[in-house]
Structure formats: structure tokens, C-alpha cells
C-alpha positions in Angstrom: 0.0 0.0 0.0 1.4 3.4 -1.0 1.7 6.2 1.5 -0.3 9.3 0.9 1.6 12.2 -0.7 1.4 14.4 2.4 3.2 11.7 4.4 6.0 11.5 1.8 6.3 15.3 1.8 6.4 15.3 5.6 9.1 12.7 5.7 11.2 14.6 3.1 10.6 17.8 4.9 11.5 16.3 8.3 14.7 14.7 6.9 15.7 18.0 5.3 15.1 19.9 8.6 17.1 17.3 10.5 19.9 17.4 8.0 19.8 21.3 8.2 19.9 21.1 12.0 22.8 18.7 11.9 24.7 21.1 9.6 24.0 24.1 11.9 25.2 22.1 14.9 28.4 21.0 13.1 29.1 24.6 12.0 28.5 25.9 15.4 30.7 23.4 17.1 33.4 23.9 14.4 33.3 27.7 14.8 33.4 27.4 18.6 36.2 24.9 18.4 38.5 27.2 16.4 41.2 28.4 18.6 43.8 31.1 18.5 47.4 30.8 19.4 46.9 32.0 22.9 44.3 29.3 23.6 46.6 26.6 22.1 49.6 27.8 24.2 47.5 27.9 27.4 45.9 24.5 26.8 49.3 22.9 26.1 50.8 24.5 29.2 53.5 26.5 27.5 52.7 30.0 28.8 55.9 29.8 30.9 57.8 30.3 27.6 56.8 33.9 27.3 59.4 36.3 28.7 63.0 37.4 28.6 65.7 34.7 28.9 69.4 34.6 29.1 71.9 31.8 28.7 75.7 31.4 28.3 77.3 29.1 25.7 80.1 26.7 26.5 82.4 29.3 24.8 81.2 32.0 27.3 79.0 33.9 24.8 75.8 35.5 26.2 72.5 34.5 24.5 69.5 36.7 24.9 66.1 35.3 23.9 62.7 37.0 24.1 59.2 35.6 23.5 56.5 38.2 23.6 52.7 38.1 23.1 51.4 40.5 20.4 48.1 41.1 18.6 45.8 39.9 21.4 47.7 36.7 21.8 47.4 35.7 18.1 51.1 36.2 17.6 54.4 35.6 19.5 57.3 37.7 18.4 60.7 36.4 19.2 64.1 37.9 19.2 67.6 36.5 19.9 71.1 37.8 20.1 74.4 36.1 20.4 77.4 38.4 20.1 76.9 40.3 16.8 74.4 37.7 15.4 70.8 38.5 16.0 67.4 37.6 14.6 63.7 38.3 14.8 60.8 36.0 14.2 57.0 35.5 14.4 55.1 32.5 15.6 51.4 32.2 14.7 48.6 29.7 14.3 47.2 28.8 10.8 43.7 27.4 11.5 43.1 26.1 8.0 46.2 23.9 8.3 45.9 23.3 12.1 49.6 24.3 12.4 51.7 26.7 14.5 54.2 28.3 12.1 57.4 30.2 12.6 59.1 32.5 10.2 62.2 34.6 10.9 65.2 36.5 9.5 68.6 37.3 10.9 70.9 40.3 10.5 73.0 38.4 7.9 70.0 37.9 5.6 69.4 34.3 6.6 65.8 33.0 6.7 64.2 30.4 9.0 60.8 28.8 8.7 59.1 25.9 10.2 56.5 24.6 12.6 56.0 24.2 16.4 54.4 21.2 18.1 54.2 19.7 21.6 55.9 16.5 22.6 54.6 15.8 26.1 55.8 18.8 28.3 58.3 19.9 25.7 57.8 22.6 23.0 59.4 21.5 19.7 60.3 23.9 16.8 61.2 22.1 13.6 63.0 24.7 11.5 64.8 25.0 8.2 67.4 27.7 7.9 68.5 29.1 4.6 71.6 31.4 4.7 71.6 34.5 2.5 74.2 33.2 0.1 75.6 29.7 -0.6 79.0 31.1 0.6 77.4 31.5 4.1 76.8 27.7 4.3 74.2 25.2 3.3 70.6 24.9 4.2 70.2 23.3 7.6 67.3 21.5 9.2 67.2 21.4 12.9 64.9 21.1 15.9 64.9 23.2 19.0 63.4 21.4 22.0 62.4 23.6 24.9 61.5 22.3 28.3 60.6 24.0 31.6 63.1 23.2 34.4 61.4 25.4 37.0 59.6 28.8 37.0 62.8 30.7 36.2 64.8 28.1 34.2 64.3 26.7 30.7 66.4 24.2 28.8 66.9 24.2 25.0 68.3 21.2 23.2 69.3 21.4 19.5 69.2 18.5 17.1 70.1 18.0 13.5 67.0 16.9 11.6 66.5 14.9 8.4 64.1 15.8 5.6 61.4 13.6 7.2 61.6 15.5 10.5 63.4 12.8 12.5 66.0 14.0 15.0 69.6 12.8 15.2 70.3 10.7 18.3 72.9 13.1 19.7 72.2 16.8 20.5 74.2 19.5 18.8 74.2 21.3 22.1 72.1 22.4 25.1 71.5 25.8 26.7 70.1 26.5 30.1 68.3 29.9 30.2 67.4 31.9 33.3 64.4 34.2 33.2 65.3 37.9 33.3 63.4 40.9 34.5 62.3 43.3 31.8 64.9 45.8 31.0 64.3 49.4 30.1 66.6 51.7 28.0 67.6 54.9 29.7 68.0 56.8 26.4 65.6 59.7 25.9 62.5 58.8 23.9 63.2 55.1 23.7 60.4 52.7 24.5 61.1 50.0 27.1 62.7 46.8 25.8 60.5 43.8 26.5 
């Protein structure tokens, strides 16, 4: 026995409404589920990374490293200086790719780019560095693994990395940073250094 037309229409209409409701729920959850860099850093427990840090190399060179929130916690700017070598970078989240990305440049014209990820309680930056000219060296792939020792101490381990992202077994080196208080410049008209 065939159902009356009104029942078929009601069934199609009900299914269309249910499907539409499901799409609305999925879109709402998806939009609410999108996170910014600040939320990702907080959820991963890496807020301790933000601040001014100082270390000393085995050769006695001072290393200054700064991670700073910018743009309503949608960007982390970073700066480093070792002797006369210094660089600046940006770390940001790309929602469409679900990746935390870093790009940077140094005062010799070299460029670094890569991604950040978490490995347990460690923050891992996988970077590829390209010098400004072939005479300055070859392109290098390396990983920087940052871990919190205590509230005022951070450890950074450096590893060579292959093209598939696998680390070498031996570290290239390790630095232990101490958190520094913000410094201000005394020169007239200069903004505080953070």
C-alpha cells in the first residue's frame, strides 16, 4: 500500500530539517572549536615560555632570547642575540592547516621557517634555515626542543633533523636559560625593551 503524498512530503521535509539542523550544529561546534594561538599555548601548558631569557654558551657567549605576546595573543614575536648575530621571528597559528608556524630572519640575511608542536611537556620547533648566500653555508634542518626546568629556568636542546623530521640521536648542544626581569633603556625617547 502506498503512503499518501502528504506523508512522503512530511518525511522529506522532516529529513531536510534534521539534516539542516545537523549542519548548523556541526558549523556551530566547528566555529566554537576554532582556537587562537593564545588558547593553544594555554591548553598545552606552554605560557611559561613567554618572557626574557638569558643563557651562556660553552664558549662563554651570552645568549639573549625573548618571546613576547602580540596582537591579542594571536602572535608571539621572538628575538635572539648572540654576540653580533641576531634575529627576529614570528610564531602564529594557521587554523586552515591546524599548524603553529614560525618565520624569521637574521641580521645576515638568513631566513628560518618551520612549525611548532608539543611533545609531552616539551615545545618542539622544527626549522629549516637558509643562509643569505651559498657562501654562508648550506641549508640546515634542525629542531629546538624547549622544556621547563622550573619557574625561572628553561632548557633548550638542539638536534640536526632529516628531511622527514626525524632527530639525530645526539644533541648538537644544550643551553640553560634563566628568566630575566624586563629591562628598560635609559635613552631619551626610547620605549622599554620587553
